[in-house]
N, C-alpha and C positions, 0 to 999 in steps of 0.2 A: 416500459422505456427500455431500449437496448443501449448499453453503454460500451464504449470502446476504451481500451487501456493503452495509455502512452507512457513508456518508461524513459526517463531521462537518463543521460550519460551516467550521472552520478549514482543514480539508483542501480545501473547495469554494473558498475564498479563494485557497489555494495553487495549485489548477488553474487558476483564471482568470488567474494571472500567468504561466502557461507557454503557449508557442505553440501553435496549433492542431495542427500535425502531431506534437509531442511528446505532446499530450494524447491524440490517436488511438492512438499507440503504447503509452502507458500503459494505456489501456482494453483495448486488445488483449492485452497481456501480462497484465493481471489476469484476463481471461476465460481465458486460457490455464492460469494457476495454479489457477483455481477449477475448470476441467474435469479437471484431473489427479486430483482426489479428495483430495489430501493436500497443501494449499498450505504447510503447515510443512516439507515436504521441501525447499522452495526458500527457506525463510525462514531469517534468522539471529536469534538472540536477542539482544537489546539490553542491554548492561550497565548503562547508566543508563536506567532505564525511566521517565523522566519524561514522554516523549512516546508511549510505547507499549511493549509487551512485545517485539514482533517488527519485523523490517523485510524489505522485499523489494527487490530491485534492479531497475531498468529503466533501462539506460544510464547515464546520469549523475545519474538521480534515484533517491531513496530513498523507500519508501512505509512509514511507521511505522504499526503496526496492533495492537490487541488482538484476541484470541481469545476469544469467549464462546460455547461449545457450537458451534453450526452458524452463527454470525454473525461475520463479519470487520468489525471497527469501524475504519475507517481514521481515523487522528487527524492526521497530516501527510503532505504530499508535498512534498519539497523537493530542491534540488540537493544534491549530495554536499558541496560546500564550505560549505553552511549547515547541515548537520545536525550 
């Protein structure tokens, strides 16, 4: 199954606060997760789903997202100490 990534305005603001090399690493890892065909195999279910249903880990950063059919709606990208 092919997934489409949709990034919210809040997640874009989060990305702009992150240095360039880490942003590139996050983008590369997101592409890896998508190409695997089952991104939920790498995701964890969030207990308090106020920022999203699931999260992915990229180094010290957490990507919170909701899954809607074949769309991955990224809601937040934050350092693990802030999540």
